[in-house]
N, C-alpha and C positions, 0 to 999 in steps of 0.2 A: 501387301503381305511382305513382311521382312524375310529375306533369304537367310537361312541359318545353315552353315556347313555342318553336316552330320557325318560321322565316321562309323562304319561297321567293322568290328574286329573280333577275333576269336577270344573266347574267355581263357585267361591264363591264371593259374594258381601262383601267386607271388608269396615270397616270404614276408612275414608281418611282425609287428610289435604288438604285444598284448595290451588290450584295454579291458581291465577287469574291475567290476564293482563288487563290494562286499557290504551287505546290509545286515545289521544285527542289533538287538537291544543291548542296553548297558550290561556289562559283565559276561557277555557271550563269547568274547575273545576275538574281536575285530583286529586289534593291533597284533596280538600274538599270531593269529592265523595268517595275516598279511605278511608278516616277517618270514614265517616258515615258507610260505609260497614263493616269496621273493628270492630266498636263498636257492630255490630250485631253478630260478630263471637266470641268475647271473651272480657274479662275484661282488660287484660294486653296487651296494644298495644304499639309497638315500631316503630318509623318512621326513616328511613335512609334518611336524607335530603341533596340532592345535589343542591337544588334550591335556594341557597344563603339566607337561613333563612326563606323561605316562609312557612315552616312547623309550625313555631310559630304563624302564623297569625290566626290559627283556634283553639287556646287554649281554647276558650270559648265553643267549641263543646263538650268537654269531657276530661277525663284524659288520657294522653299519654306521652311517653318519646321520646326524639330525640337523634340521633347520627348524628352530622354534618360532611359531607365530603366536603372538598375543593379540588380545582384543585392542582395537576394533578389527574384525576379521574381514578386511576389504579384499576385493578381487585382486587388486594390484599387488597385495602382499603374496597371494597365492602365485600370481604370474611371475613375480620376481624370484620366488623360491624354486619354482619349476625351471626357470631359465638358468638359475645358478647351478643346479644339479646337471642340467643338460650341458652347460659350458664346461663343466668339470668331468664330462664323459662318464657319467654313471650309467650302469646297465638298467637299473630298476629305480623308479620313483614311486614311493608310497605316499599318498595324500591321506593323512589321518587326523582330522576327518573332513570330508567334503561338506558335511552338514552345517558346519560353522559358517561357511561361505553363504549359505542360504538363510539359516535361522539364528545364527549367532549375533552377538553384539557387534554392530557395524556391518552385518551381512546384508544380503540383498533385500530380504523382507523388512529389515530395520530401515534401510535406506528408502525403500518404496513408501513405507509408512510415514517417514518424516517429510518426504516430498508432498504426499497427500495432505498432511497436517499443516503444511505451510500455507495452504489456501490458494496457491497458484494453480494447482492441478487437483482433480478428483482422484479417487483411489484407482480407477481404471486407467486414466491417462498417465498416471505416474509411472506405469509399467514401461512406457516408451523410453524412459531414462534409465531403467534398470535392466531391461532385456538385453541391450547390447553388451553390458558387462557380463551377464551370464553367458552369452554366446562366446565372448572372448575367452572365458575360462574353458568352456567345452572345446573350442577350437584349439587351444593350447594343449589340451590333453590328447586330442585326436591327431595333432600334427607332430607330437613329440617324437624324437628319434629314440626315446627310451621306452621300456615297458612301463606302463602306468597301472598302479593298483590304487583304487580310491575306496576308502571306507565311508560308510554312512550309518548314522544311528537310525534305528527303526522304531516306529510307534504303532499303536493300535490304529487300524484304519476302519473307517465307517462309510456306509452308503445309506442314502435315504430310500426307504421302501414304504409302500402303502401298508398301513397297519390294520387294514380291514374296516376301518371306521371312516374312510374317506380322507384320512390325514396321513402325513408322512412322518416316519419315525426312524431314527438312526439304527443301523444294524451293523454289528461287528463283522468284518470280512477278512480278518487276518492282519498281518503286519505290512507296513509300507515304509520305504526309506524317507528320512527327513531331508528332502531335496525337492527341487522343482519337479512337478509332474512330468513324466516322460524321460527323466534323466537316465533311467535304466536302459533305454533304447540306444544310448550312445556307446554302450559297452559291447565287446565281443562276447564276454561271459559275465553273468550276474549271479553271485552266490548269496543265498540267505542262510544265516547261521542262527540256530535256536539257542535257548539258554543252557542246553546240555552240550553245546559246542558241535552239534551235528549240522552239516552243510548240505544244502540242496541247490541245484541250478535252476533258477527261474527263467533264465535265458542262456542258451548255449549254442553258439554257431559252430563250435568245434564238434558237437555231438559226442563228446567224450564222457559226459556225466549225466546223460539222459536217464531219468528214473532212479538215480543213485542217491543214497543217503550215506554220508561219509564224513570223516574228520579231515580237515585240511592239513597237509604236511608238506615238506619240501618235495616229496615225490609228486604231489599235485602240480607244483611248478615245473618239474621235469617233464611230466606228461604234456603240459601245455606248450613247453618250449619245443618239444619234438614235433608237435603238430604245427607250430608256427614256422618252423624251419623247413617244412616241406614246400617245395616249389622253387621258383627262380627269384633272383633279386629284382628290385625295381629297375636297375640299370640294364640287366639282361633283358627284361621285358621291353624296355625302350629301344634297345638295339634290335630286337626281333621285329618290333613294329616298323622301325626305320627300314630294315632290309626288305620287308614285304612291300612297303610303299615305294622303295627305290626300284624294285623289280617290276612294279606296275607302272612306273613313270613312263609317260608317252613321249617326253622330250627332255632335253637337258635342263630346261627351266623347272619342270616339275621335280626332277631329281635334285636340283639345287635347293629348292624350297624344303623338301623333305630332309635333306642333309642338314641344313642350317638349323632347323627345328630340333633335330636329334642332337646335334653338336652342342647346342645350348643346354639341353637337359642333361647331357652326359658330362658336363664340365667337371674336371677333377677326378674322373673315373677311368680305369683302363679301357672300358668299352668305347670310350671316345676315339681312341686310336684305331680300334677295329672298325668303327663306323667310317672314319676317314679313309682307311684302306679300301673298304668296300665301295665308297663313293668314288674314289679315284679310278678303280677298275671299271665301274659302269660309265663314268664320265669319258674315259678313253674309248670305250665301246661306242658311245653316242657320237663322239667326235669323229671316229673312223667311219661310222655309218653315214653321217652327214657329209663327210668328205667324198665318200663313194657316190652318194646320191647327186652330188654337184658335178661329178665328172660326166 
């Protein structure tokens, strides 16, 4: 049996960046709503536009910048656009729309189909070439230092049910985003917008919108930002964890291991200096105690 080091720690509420999905049918206001929400989150907003220039239609709403993506809608184009906005220190990145990466020309479904049609792989085995690309896009969104808003087109969804005659028949069960099944689970909040521009939260870890029917505005973004900013920063959390480990260290070697791990994670942040000061104080204490024990 392989030994795995496990760590038990206290739950700590940390400040976070938003990961929000918006699904809506054509004409319901995905782009418009995402921009209003973004203006409530930050001042520097970037929009990745796959909707043939529709992002420019709302320039009167406020100041934002656009990266245009044309077909083929490869994952690499999405990744490059996200990285460009990150490197330019944008507060919010809107991906409008994420559906093209899945079902658009050159998207993942298109790529999977072409691999299967090549004859080298069947439809099922072709997914092993496509799934890693999907995962790379999901990981880029989750790891981004920016707030992420991703829009998705929605379509009528169906399930197969027994029709009473021993056969299965499709039944309408509402709308579903045009993306890989389960994509909605990657977001902190998932909004559905209907054709009348009314939004409901189908997933909401913030609990701000439970049971609400509302129109998305910049105030929606401000509400989310206030919730996201409650707690401590990642660096403050790392410093707190280090101090607990340092105080529990049984000898100077355990102390050194805890410090080196924290020092690496805190590189470039002021908490690194505080960790060094705390380490030096405990190191001196251990050195004194070991000296006394040797006398």
